[in-house]
All heavy atoms as a GROMACS GRO file, in nm:
protein
  514
    1MET      N    1   1.358   3.718  -1.732
    1MET     CA    2   1.414   3.654  -1.612
    1MET      C    3   1.304   3.592  -1.519
    1MET      O    4   1.189   3.619  -1.547
    1MET     CB    5   1.486   3.764  -1.525
    1MET     CG    6   1.604   3.822  -1.592
    1MET     SD    7   1.738   3.715  -1.572
    1MET     CE    8   1.877   3.812  -1.634
    2GLY      N    9   1.344   3.522  -1.419
    2GLY     CA   10   1.243   3.463  -1.335
    2GLY      C   11   1.190   3.335  -1.386
    2GLY      O   12   1.239   3.280  -1.481
    3ILE      N   13   1.094   3.283  -1.324
    3ILE     CA   14   1.031   3.160  -1.361
    3ILE      C   15   0.920   3.178  -1.465
    3ILE      O   16   0.842   3.280  -1.457
    3ILE     CB   17   0.975   3.087  -1.235
    3ILE    CG1   18   0.936   2.944  -1.269
    3ILE    CG2   19   0.863   3.160  -1.174
    3ILE    CD1   20   0.920   2.866  -1.142
    4SER      N   21   0.917   3.099  -1.561
    4SER     CA   22   0.815   3.111  -1.666
    4SER      C   23   0.677   3.051  -1.611
    4SER      O   24   0.676   2.985  -1.508
    4SER     CB   25   0.855   3.032  -1.789
    4SER     OG   26   0.850   2.888  -1.764
    5ILE      N   27   0.576   3.084  -1.681
    5ILE     CA   28   0.446   3.032  -1.643
    5ILE      C   29   0.441   2.878  -1.649
    5ILE      O   30   0.390   2.814  -1.562
    5ILE     CB   31   0.332   3.087  -1.740
    5ILE    CG1   32   0.324   3.241  -1.732
    5ILE    CG2   33   0.202   3.021  -1.718
    5ILE    CD1   34   0.278   3.280  -1.595
    6PHE      N   35   0.501   2.822  -1.751
    6PHE     CA   36   0.514   2.674  -1.771
    6PHE      C   37   0.579   2.618  -1.648
    6PHE      O   38   0.545   2.509  -1.590
    6PHE     CB   39   0.576   2.642  -1.901
    6PHE     CG   40   0.590   2.489  -1.928
    6PHE    CD1   41   0.476   2.415  -1.948
    6PHE    CD2   42   0.706   2.427  -1.922
    6PHE    CE1   43   0.475   2.282  -1.973
    6PHE    CE2   44   0.715   2.294  -1.943
    6PHE     CZ   45   0.600   2.216  -1.972
    7GLY      N   46   0.698   2.673  -1.605
    7GLY     CA   47   0.768   2.633  -1.494
    7GLY      C   48   0.692   2.633  -1.362
    7GLY      O   49   0.703   2.543  -1.287
    8PHE      N   50   0.622   2.745  -1.349
    8PHE     CA   51   0.536   2.757  -1.229
    8PHE      C   52   0.425   2.659  -1.228
    8PHE      O   53   0.400   2.600  -1.117
    8PHE     CB   54   0.470   2.903  -1.240
    8PHE     CG   55   0.385   2.930  -1.122
    8PHE    CD1   56   0.438   2.950  -0.995
    8PHE    CD2   57   0.248   2.930  -1.139
    8PHE    CE1   58   0.356   2.982  -0.889
    8PHE    CE2   59   0.161   2.960  -1.032
    8PHE     CZ   60   0.224   2.984  -0.905
    9LEU      N   61   0.365   2.624  -1.342
    9LEU     CA   62   0.264   2.513  -1.338
    9LEU      C   63   0.320   2.381  -1.312
    9LEU      O   64   0.258   2.299  -1.237
    9LEU     CB   65   0.196   2.516  -1.480
    9LEU     CG   66   0.105   2.638  -1.509
    9LEU    CD1   67   0.050   2.630  -1.649
    9LEU    CD2   68  -0.009   2.654  -1.412
   10ILE      N   69   0.443   2.353  -1.349
   10ILE     CA   70   0.509   2.230  -1.316
   10ILE      C   71   0.536   2.224  -1.170
   10ILE      O   72   0.503   2.125  -1.102
   10ILE     CB   73   0.635   2.213  -1.398
   10ILE    CG1   74   0.606   2.185  -1.545
   10ILE    CG2   75   0.722   2.099  -1.340
   10ILE    CD1   76   0.717   2.176  -1.633
   11LEU      N   77   0.574   2.336  -1.109
   11LEU     CA   78   0.602   2.331  -0.965
   11LEU      C   79   0.474   2.310  -0.886
   11LEU      O   80   0.476   2.238  -0.790
   11LEU     CB   81   0.669   2.462  -0.926
   11LEU     CG   82   0.814   2.475  -0.960
   11LEU    CD1   83   0.860   2.617  -0.925
   11LEU    CD2   84   0.902   2.368  -0.894
   12ILE      N   85   0.364   2.380  -0.921
   12ILE     CA   86   0.237   2.367  -0.863
   12ILE      C   87   0.182   2.218  -0.878
   12ILE      O   88   0.137   2.164  -0.779
   12ILE     CB   89   0.134   2.464  -0.922
   12ILE    CG1   90   0.176   2.606  -0.882
   12ILE    CG2   91  -0.006   2.427  -0.867
   12ILE    CD1   92   0.171   2.635  -0.740
   13GLY      N   93   0.202   2.157  -0.998
   13GLY     CA   94   0.164   2.020  -1.014
   13GLY      C   95   0.243   1.924  -0.924
   13GLY      O   96   0.186   1.831  -0.874
   14LEU      N   97   0.368   1.953  -0.915
   14LEU     CA   98   0.451   1.865  -0.826
   14LEU      C   99   0.413   1.874  -0.681
   14LEU      O  100   0.414   1.782  -0.605
   14LEU     CB  101   0.598   1.893  -0.842
   14LEU     CG  102   0.665   1.843  -0.967
   14LEU    CD1  103   0.807   1.898  -0.985
   14LEU    CD2  104   0.664   1.691  -0.981
   15TRP      N  105   0.383   2.001  -0.640
   15TRP     CA  106   0.342   2.018  -0.500
   15TRP      C  107   0.202   1.956  -0.479
   15TRP      O  108   0.182   1.895  -0.370
   15TRP     CB  109   0.329   2.179  -0.467
   15TRP     CG  110   0.284   2.199  -0.328
   15TRP    CD1  111   0.364   2.208  -0.229
   15TRP    CD2  112   0.161   2.231  -0.290
   15TRP    NE1  113   0.286   2.228  -0.107
   15TRP    CE2  114   0.163   2.254  -0.153
   15TRP    CE3  115   0.032   2.255  -0.365
   15TRP    CZ2  116   0.051   2.290  -0.072
   15TRP    CZ3  117  -0.086   2.285  -0.286
   15TRP    CH2  118  -0.068   2.301  -0.147
   16ALA      N  119   0.111   1.964  -0.579
   16ALA     CA  120  -0.031   1.911  -0.549
   16ALA      C  121  -0.039   1.759  -0.583
   16ALA      O  122  -0.139   1.702  -0.539
   16ALA     CB  123  -0.127   1.987  -0.646
   17ALA      N  124   0.062   1.697  -0.637
   17ALA     CA  125   0.049   1.557  -0.674
   17ALA      C  126   0.022   1.462  -0.552
   17ALA      O  127  -0.069   1.379  -0.564
   17ALA     CB  128   0.180   1.512  -0.739
   18PRO      N  129   0.092   1.476  -0.443
   18PRO     CA  130   0.055   1.387  -0.330
   18PRO      C  131  -0.092   1.404  -0.283
   18PRO      O  132  -0.154   1.302  -0.246
   18PRO     CB  133   0.149   1.427  -0.224
   18PRO     CG  134   0.269   1.493  -0.292
   18PRO     CD  135   0.205   1.557  -0.411
   19PHE      N  136  -0.136   1.529  -0.281
   19PHE     CA  137  -0.282   1.546  -0.239
   19PHE      C  138  -0.378   1.480  -0.329
   19PHE      O  139  -0.468   1.407  -0.287
   19PHE     CB  140  -0.315   1.699  -0.235
   19PHE     CG  141  -0.227   1.773  -0.134
   19PHE    CD1  142  -0.125   1.854  -0.186
   19PHE    CD2  143  -0.254   1.773  -0.005
   19PHE    CE1  144  -0.048   1.930  -0.095
   19PHE    CE2  145  -0.176   1.845   0.084
   19PHE     CZ  146  -0.069   1.927   0.033
   20MET      N  147  -0.351   1.492  -0.462
   20MET     CA  148  -0.448   1.426  -0.557
   20MET      C  149  -0.426   1.278  -0.549
   20MET      O  150  -0.539   1.198  -0.557
   20MET     CB  151  -0.412   1.477  -0.701
   20MET     CG  152  -0.442   1.625  -0.716
   20MET     SD  153  -0.412   1.678  -0.885
   20MET     CE  154  -0.232   1.672  -0.894
   21LEU      N  155  -0.312   1.222  -0.538
   21LEU     CA  156  -0.293   1.080  -0.528
   21LEU      C  157  -0.356   1.019  -0.410
   21LEU      O  158  -0.424   0.914  -0.412
   21LEU     CB  159  -0.140   1.041  -0.537
   21LEU     CG  160  -0.076   1.075  -0.668
   21LEU    CD1  161   0.069   1.056  -0.654
   21LEU    CD2  162  -0.131   0.991  -0.777
   22ILE      N  163  -0.348   1.087  -0.293
   22ILE     CA  164  -0.414   1.035  -0.170
   22ILE      C  165  -0.569   1.048  -0.189
   22ILE      O  166  -0.636   0.956  -0.142
   22ILE     CB  167  -0.361   1.110  -0.047
   22ILE    CG1  168  -0.213   1.071  -0.013
   22ILE    CG2  169  -0.447   1.081   0.077
   22ILE    CD1  170  -0.153   1.160   0.088
   23ALA      N  171  -0.611   1.159  -0.235
   23ALA     CA  172  -0.761   1.178  -0.249
   23ALA      C  173  -0.818   1.077  -0.345
   23ALA      O  174  -0.935   1.033  -0.318
   23ALA     CB  175  -0.789   1.316  -0.304
   24MET      N  176  -0.743   1.034  -0.439
   24MET     CA  177  -0.800   0.935  -0.539
   24MET      C  178  -0.775   0.790  -0.499
   24MET      O  179  -0.830   0.696  -0.553
   24MET     CB  180  -0.740   0.956  -0.675
   24MET     CG  181  -0.784   1.092  -0.732
   24MET     SD  182  -0.732   1.115  -0.908
   24MET     CE  183  -0.558   1.097  -0.894
   25SER      N  184  -0.694   0.772  -0.393
   25SER     CA  185  -0.652   0.633  -0.351
   25SER      C  186  -0.772   0.556  -0.290
   25SER      O  187  -0.853   0.613  -0.219
   25SER     CB  188  -0.541   0.641  -0.249
   25SER     OG  189  -0.507   0.521  -0.196
   26LYS      N  190  -0.778   0.430  -0.304
   26LYS     CA  191  -0.874   0.340  -0.242
   26LYS      C  192  -0.822   0.275  -0.122
   26LYS      O  193  -0.885   0.193  -0.060
   26LYS     CB  194  -0.920   0.245  -0.353
   26LYS     CG  195  -0.987   0.307  -0.470
   26LYS     CD  196  -1.095   0.218  -0.529
   26LYS     CE  197  -1.148   0.284  -0.652
   26LYS     NZ  198  -1.218   0.404  -0.639
   27LYS      N  199  -0.693   0.303  -0.086
   27LYS     CA  200  -0.634   0.244   0.037
   27LYS      C  201  -0.710   0.283   0.163
   27LYS      O  202  -0.718   0.207   0.258
   27LYS     CB  203  -0.487   0.280   0.046
   27LYS     CG  204  -0.396   0.210  -0.042
   27LYS     CD  205  -0.254   0.260  -0.014
   27LYS     CE  206  -0.152   0.168  -0.066
   27LYS     NZ  207  -0.014   0.222  -0.029
   28THR      N  208  -0.744   0.414   0.168
   28THR     CA  209  -0.807   0.471   0.288
   28THR      C  210  -0.934   0.543   0.252
   28THR      O  211  -0.963   0.564   0.131
   28THR     CB  212  -0.712   0.568   0.354
   28THR    OG1  213  -0.677   0.673   0.264
   28THR    CG2  214  -0.589   0.499   0.407
   29ARG      N  215  -1.008   0.573   0.354
   29ARG     CA  216  -1.135   0.652   0.333
   29ARG      C  217  -1.163   0.730   0.458
   29ARG      O  218  -1.119   0.696   0.562
   29ARG     CB  219  -1.249   0.561   0.285
   29ARG     CG  220  -1.276   0.448   0.380
   29ARG     CD  221  -1.384   0.358   0.314
   29ARG     NE  222  -1.363   0.219   0.359
   29ARG     CZ  223  -1.453   0.132   0.376
   29ARG    NH1  224  -1.574   0.163   0.334
   29ARG    NH2  225  -1.421   0.010   0.404
   30GLY      N  226  -1.261   0.823   0.441
   30GLY     CA  227  -1.310   0.897   0.556
   30GLY      C  228  -1.205   0.980   0.628
   30GLY      O  229  -1.125   1.046   0.568
   31ARG      N  230  -1.217   0.970   0.756
   31ARG     CA  231  -1.131   1.049   0.846
   31ARG      C  232  -0.979   1.016   0.828
   31ARG      O  233  -0.893   1.102   0.840
   31ARG     CB  234  -1.165   1.029   0.996
   31ARG     CG  235  -1.299   1.099   1.022
   31ARG     CD  236  -1.330   1.082   1.160
   31ARG     NE  237  -1.458   1.147   1.201
   31ARG     CZ  238  -1.521   1.141   1.316
   31ARG    NH1  239  -1.459   1.083   1.414
   31ARG    NH2  240  -1.633   1.197   1.326
   32GLU      N  241  -0.951   0.891   0.803
   32GLU     CA  242  -0.809   0.850   0.782
   32GLU      C  243  -0.748   0.924   0.661
   32GLU      O  244  -0.640   0.972   0.661
   32GLU     CB  245  -0.803   0.699   0.771
   32GLU     CG  246  -0.647   0.653   0.772
   32GLU     CD  247  -0.631   0.506   0.762
   32GLU    OE1  248  -0.730   0.434   0.763
   32GLU    OE2  249  -0.516   0.464   0.756
   33LYS      N  250  -0.830   0.926   0.553
   33LYS     CA  251  -0.783   0.995   0.435
   33LYS      C  252  -0.761   1.145   0.463
   33LYS      O  253  -0.658   1.199   0.413
   33LYS     CB  254  -0.886   0.979   0.321
   33LYS     CG  255  -0.838   1.032   0.182
   33LYS     CD  256  -0.931   1.003   0.079
   33LYS     CE  257  -0.912   0.856   0.037
   33LYS     NZ  258  -0.953   0.820  -0.093
   34VAL      N  259  -0.852   1.211   0.530
   34VAL     CA  260  -0.831   1.348   0.569
   34VAL      C  261  -0.713   1.367   0.652
   34VAL      O  262  -0.634   1.460   0.633
   34VAL     CB  263  -0.966   1.403   0.639
   34VAL    CG1  264  -0.933   1.543   0.694
   34VAL    CG2  265  -1.078   1.403   0.548
   35ALA      N  266  -0.686   1.274   0.744
   35ALA     CA  267  -0.571   1.288   0.830
   35ALA      C  268  -0.441   1.272   0.749
   35ALA      O  269  -0.344   1.353   0.772
   35ALA     CB  270  -0.573   1.177   0.941
   36TRP      N  271  -0.441   1.188   0.646
   36TRP     CA  272  -0.319   1.174   0.562
   36TRP      C  273  -0.298   1.293   0.480
   36TRP      O  274  -0.187   1.344   0.464
   36TRP     CB  275  -0.331   1.053   0.479
   36TRP     CG  276  -0.293   0.925   0.546
   36TRP    CD1  277  -0.386   0.820   0.580
   36TRP    CD2  278  -0.167   0.887   0.590
   36TRP    NE1  279  -0.309   0.728   0.643
   36TRP    CE2  280  -0.177   0.759   0.645
   36TRP    CE3  281  -0.044   0.942   0.585
   36TRP    CZ2  282  -0.068   0.695   0.702
   36TRP    CZ3  283   0.069   0.879   0.644
   36TRP    CH2  284   0.052   0.752   0.701
   37ILE      N  285  -0.406   1.353   0.424
   37ILE     CA  286  -0.394   1.477   0.346
   37ILE      C  287  -0.349   1.593   0.434
   37ILE      O  288  -0.259   1.669   0.394
   37ILE     CB  289  -0.529   1.511   0.279
   37ILE    CG1  290  -0.565   1.408   0.170
   37ILE    CG2  291  -0.527   1.656   0.222
   37ILE    CD1  292  -0.694   1.417   0.107
   38LEU      N  293  -0.394   1.604   0.560
   38LEU     CA  294  -0.345   1.709   0.651
   38LEU      C  295  -0.193   1.683   0.687
   38LEU      O  296  -0.116   1.777   0.687
   38LEU     CB  297  -0.425   1.705   0.774
   38LEU     CG  298  -0.567   1.774   0.751
   38LEU    CD1  299  -0.648   1.757   0.891
   38LEU    CD2  300  -0.558   1.919   0.718
   39ALA      N  301  -0.161   1.553   0.700
   39ALA     CA  302  -0.019   1.523   0.729
   39ALA      C  303   0.075   1.567   0.618
   39ALA      O  304   0.180   1.630   0.637
   39ALA     CB  305  -0.003   1.384   0.760
   40VAL      N  306   0.029   1.548   0.497
   40VAL     CA  307   0.107   1.585   0.374
   40VAL      C  308   0.117   1.741   0.372
   40VAL      O  309   0.217   1.798   0.337
   40VAL     CB  310   0.056   1.527   0.247
   40VAL    CG1  311   0.114   1.592   0.122
   40VAL    CG2  312   0.068   1.379   0.239
   41PHE      N  313   0.008   1.805   0.407
   41PHE     CA  314   0.004   1.948   0.399
   41PHE      C  315   0.104   2.006   0.503
   41PHE      O  316   0.177   2.105   0.471
   41PHE     CB  317  -0.133   2.004   0.427
   41PHE     CG  318  -0.144   2.153   0.420
   41PHE    CD1  319  -0.143   2.216   0.293
   41PHE    CD2  320  -0.146   2.232   0.532
   41PHE    CE1  321  -0.153   2.354   0.286
   41PHE    CE2  322  -0.155   2.366   0.528
   41PHE     CZ  323  -0.156   2.429   0.403
   42PHE      N  324   0.108   1.950   0.618
   42PHE     CA  325   0.195   2.011   0.723
   42PHE      C  326   0.336   1.945   0.726
   42PHE      O  327   0.426   2.014   0.773
   42PHE     CB  328   0.130   1.988   0.865
   42PHE     CG  329   0.014   2.080   0.881
   42PHE    CD1  330  -0.118   2.025   0.885
   42PHE    CD2  331   0.028   2.217   0.891
   42PHE    CE1  332  -0.226   2.110   0.896
   42PHE    CE2  333  -0.077   2.298   0.907
   42PHE     CZ  334  -0.209   2.246   0.909
   43MET      N  335   0.354   1.826   0.674
   43MET     CA  336   0.482   1.760   0.676
   43MET      C  337   0.546   1.735   0.539
   43MET      O  338   0.649   1.675   0.529
   43MET     CB  339   0.475   1.630   0.760
   43MET     CG  340   0.448   1.655   0.902
   43MET     SD  341   0.460   1.509   0.999
   43MET     CE  342   0.310   1.421   0.951
   44SER      N  343   0.480   1.771   0.434
   44SER     CA  344   0.531   1.772   0.302
   44SER      C  345   0.538   1.628   0.253
   44SER      O  346   0.460   1.541   0.286
   44SER     CB  347   0.665   1.838   0.289
   44SER     OG  348   0.711   1.852   0.154
   45TRP      N  349   0.642   1.605   0.160
   45TRP     CA  350   0.654   1.475   0.097
   45TRP      C  351   0.684   1.361   0.186
   45TRP      O  352   0.655   1.246   0.156
   45TRP     CB  353   0.763   1.492  -0.010
   45TRP     CG  354   0.715   1.564  -0.127
   45TRP    CD1  355   0.691   1.699  -0.137
   45TRP    CD2  356   0.681   1.519  -0.256
   45TRP    NE1  357   0.645   1.736  -0.253
   45TRP    CE2  358   0.640   1.628  -0.336
   45TRP    CE3  359   0.676   1.392  -0.309
   45TRP    CZ2  360   0.597   1.610  -0.464
   45TRP    CZ3  361   0.640   1.375  -0.439
   45TRP    CH2  362   0.601   1.488  -0.521
   46PHE      N  363   0.744   1.382   0.303
   46PHE     CA  364   0.770   1.272   0.389
   46PHE      C  365   0.644   1.200   0.436
   46PHE      O  366   0.649   1.077   0.442
   46PHE     CB  367   0.845   1.324   0.520
   46PHE     CG  368   0.981   1.377   0.493
   46PHE    CD1  369   1.012   1.507   0.503
   46PHE    CD2  370   1.080   1.288   0.446
   46PHE    CE1  371   1.140   1.558   0.473
   46PHE    CE2  372   1.208   1.334   0.417
   46PHE     CZ  373   1.238   1.465   0.432
   47ALA      N  374   0.543   1.278   0.458
   47ALA     CA  375   0.409   1.209   0.497
   47ALA      C  376   0.360   1.127   0.379
   47ALA      O  377   0.295   1.025   0.401
   47ALA     CB  378   0.311   1.316   0.540
   48TRP      N  379   0.374   1.176   0.259
   48TRP     CA  380   0.327   1.103   0.138
   48TRP      C  381   0.404   0.973   0.125
   48TRP      O  382   0.342   0.865   0.102
   48TRP     CB  383   0.339   1.190   0.013
   48TRP     CG  384   0.288   1.120  -0.104
   48TRP    CD1  385   0.170   1.070  -0.124
   48TRP    CD2  386   0.357   1.084  -0.217
   48TRP    NE1  387   0.143   1.013  -0.250
   48TRP    CE2  388   0.263   1.017  -0.313
   48TRP    CE3  389   0.489   1.107  -0.269
   48TRP    CZ2  390   0.306   0.978  -0.436
   48TRP    CZ3  391   0.524   1.056  -0.393
   48TRP    CH2  392   0.435   0.991  -0.470
   49ILE      N  393   0.526   0.968   0.159
   49ILE     CA  394   0.606   0.848   0.154
   49ILE      C  395   0.564   0.752   0.264
   49ILE      O  396   0.548   0.635   0.241
   49ILE     CB  397   0.757   0.876   0.169
   49ILE    CG1  398   0.811   0.955   0.042
   49ILE    CG2  399   0.844   0.750   0.189
   49ILE    CD1  400   0.943   1.012   0.056
   50PHE      N  401   0.535   0.804   0.379
   50PHE     CA  402   0.485   0.720   0.486
   50PHE      C  403   0.344   0.667   0.441
   50PHE      O  404   0.310   0.548   0.475
   50PHE     CB  405   0.471   0.798   0.624
   50PHE     CG  406   0.605   0.830   0.678
   50PHE    CD1  407   0.624   0.955   0.737
   50PHE    CD2  408   0.704   0.734   0.678
   50PHE    CE1  409   0.749   0.980   0.799
   50PHE    CE2  410   0.827   0.761   0.739
   50PHE     CZ  411   0.840   0.889   0.804
   51TYR      N  412   0.260   0.738   0.381
   51TYR     CA  413   0.135   0.701   0.328
   51TYR      C  414   0.154   0.579   0.238
   51TYR      O  415   0.079   0.481   0.246
   51TYR     CB  416   0.060   0.814   0.262
   51TYR     CG  417  -0.074   0.766   0.199
   51TYR    CD1  418  -0.183   0.752   0.276
   51TYR    CD2  419  -0.091   0.735   0.060
   51TYR    CE1  420  -0.308   0.711   0.222
   51TYR    CE2  421  -0.205   0.689   0.006
   51TYR     CZ  422  -0.316   0.683   0.082
   51TYR     OH  423  -0.433   0.643   0.034
   52LEU      N  424   0.243   0.586   0.141
   52LEU     CA  425   0.262   0.476   0.056
   52LEU      C  426   0.309   0.357   0.121
   52LEU      O  427   0.277   0.244   0.084
   52LEU     CB  428   0.368   0.519  -0.052
   52LEU     CG  429   0.319   0.627  -0.151
   52LEU    CD1  430   0.441   0.665  -0.239
   52LEU    CD2  431   0.207   0.587  -0.235
   53LEU      N  432   0.388   0.369   0.234
   53LEU     CA  433   0.440   0.250   0.307
   53LEU      C  434   0.340   0.198   0.410
   53LEU      O  435   0.340   0.080   0.435
   53LEU     CB  436   0.566   0.294   0.373
   53LEU     CG  437   0.686   0.329   0.280
   53LEU    CD1  438   0.805   0.386   0.356
   53LEU    CD2  439   0.724   0.213   0.196
   54LEU      N  440   0.267   0.284   0.477
   54LEU     CA  441   0.190   0.244   0.590
   54LEU      C  442   0.036   0.237   0.575
   54LEU      O  443  -0.027   0.170   0.654
   54LEU     CB  444   0.224   0.341   0.709
   54LEU     CG  445   0.368   0.352   0.748
   54LEU    CD1  446   0.377   0.459   0.854
   54LEU    CD2  447   0.417   0.221   0.799
   55ALA      N  448  -0.024   0.303   0.484
   55ALA     CA  449  -0.170   0.313   0.476
   55ALA      C  450  -0.220   0.183   0.430
   55ALA      O  451  -0.151   0.114   0.345
   55ALA     CB  452  -0.212   0.424   0.382
   56PRO      N  453  -0.327   0.131   0.470
   56PRO     CA  454  -0.414   0.183   0.583
   56PRO      C  455  -0.358   0.145   0.714
   56PRO      O  456  -0.296   0.048   0.737
   56PRO     CB  457  -0.542   0.119   0.560
   56PRO     CG  458  -0.518  -0.011   0.494
   56PRO     CD  459  -0.390   0.015   0.413
   57LEU      N  460  -0.386   0.238   0.816
   57LEU     CA  461  -0.338   0.215   0.949
   57LEU      C  462  -0.413   0.108   1.020
   57LEU      O  463  -0.354   0.032   1.088
   57LEU     CB  464  -0.349   0.346   1.030
   57LEU     CG  465  -0.248   0.459   0.976
   57LEU    CD1  466  -0.272   0.586   1.066
   57LEU    CD2  467  -0.109   0.416   0.984
   58LYS      N  468  -0.544   0.091   0.988
   58LYS     CA  469  -0.623  -0.008   1.053
   58LYS      C  470  -0.684  -0.094   0.930
   58LYS      O  471  -0.716  -0.036   0.821
   58LYS     CB  472  -0.739   0.047   1.126
   58LYS     CG  473  -0.695   0.113   1.255
   58LYS     CD  474  -0.801   0.166   1.347
   58LYS     CE  475  -0.935   0.160   1.307
   58LYS     NZ  476  -1.031   0.220   1.406
   59GLN      N  477  -0.690  -0.221   0.946
   59GLN     CA  478  -0.749  -0.310   0.839
   59GLN      C  479  -0.894  -0.284   0.841
   59GLN      O  480  -0.966  -0.270   0.944
   59GLN     CB  481  -0.723  -0.456   0.879
   59GLN     CG  482  -0.578  -0.494   0.872
   59GLN     CD  483  -0.520  -0.481   0.733
   59GLN    OE1  484  -0.590  -0.496   0.633
   59GLN    NE2  485  -0.398  -0.437   0.719
   60GLN      N  486  -0.951  -0.264   0.722
   60GLN     CA  487  -1.090  -0.236   0.698
   60GLN      C  488  -1.160  -0.371   0.681
   60GLN      O  489  -1.111  -0.466   0.615
   60GLN     CB  490  -1.110  -0.145   0.589
   60GLN     CG  491  -1.037  -0.014   0.614
   60GLN     CD  492  -1.082   0.090   0.504
   60GLN    OE1  493  -1.176   0.063   0.432
   60GLN    NE2  494  -1.004   0.198   0.499
   61PRO      N  495  -1.283  -0.387   0.741
   61PRO     CA  496  -1.360  -0.509   0.722
   61PRO      C  497  -1.401  -0.522   0.577
   61PRO      O  498  -1.424  -0.429   0.504
   61PRO     CB  499  -1.478  -0.490   0.809
   61PRO     CG  500  -1.492  -0.341   0.831
   61PRO     CD  501  -1.352  -0.287   0.819
   62ASN      N  502  -1.396  -0.648   0.539
   62ASN     CA  503  -1.439  -0.676   0.393
   62ASN      C  504  -1.588  -0.652   0.379
   62ASN      O  505  -1.666  -0.710   0.459
   62ASN     CB  506  -1.400  -0.825   0.357
   62ASN     CG  507  -1.257  -0.845   0.350
   62ASN    OD1  508  -1.175  -0.747   0.332
   62ASN    ND2  509  -1.211  -0.964   0.373
   63ALA      N  510  -1.623  -0.569   0.286
   63ALA     CA  511  -1.768  -0.541   0.270
   63ALA      C  512  -1.814  -0.605   0.141
   63ALA      O  513  -1.747  -0.632   0.046
   63ALA     CB  514  -1.782  -0.389   0.262
   0.00000   0.00000   0.00000
């Protein structure tokens, strides 16, 4: 009975996916990236959807 190890790993992977995708993204960097990761941690998947729609919040100068 209960959840299997495989099911548990899938759940952990689904929970961690937004964190990994934001951390690897080139849309943002520095403090803005940390802020988005914290937002996902405290507001769950809604913040990740906002990240996909809104990031970056400020235009970065072309380097």
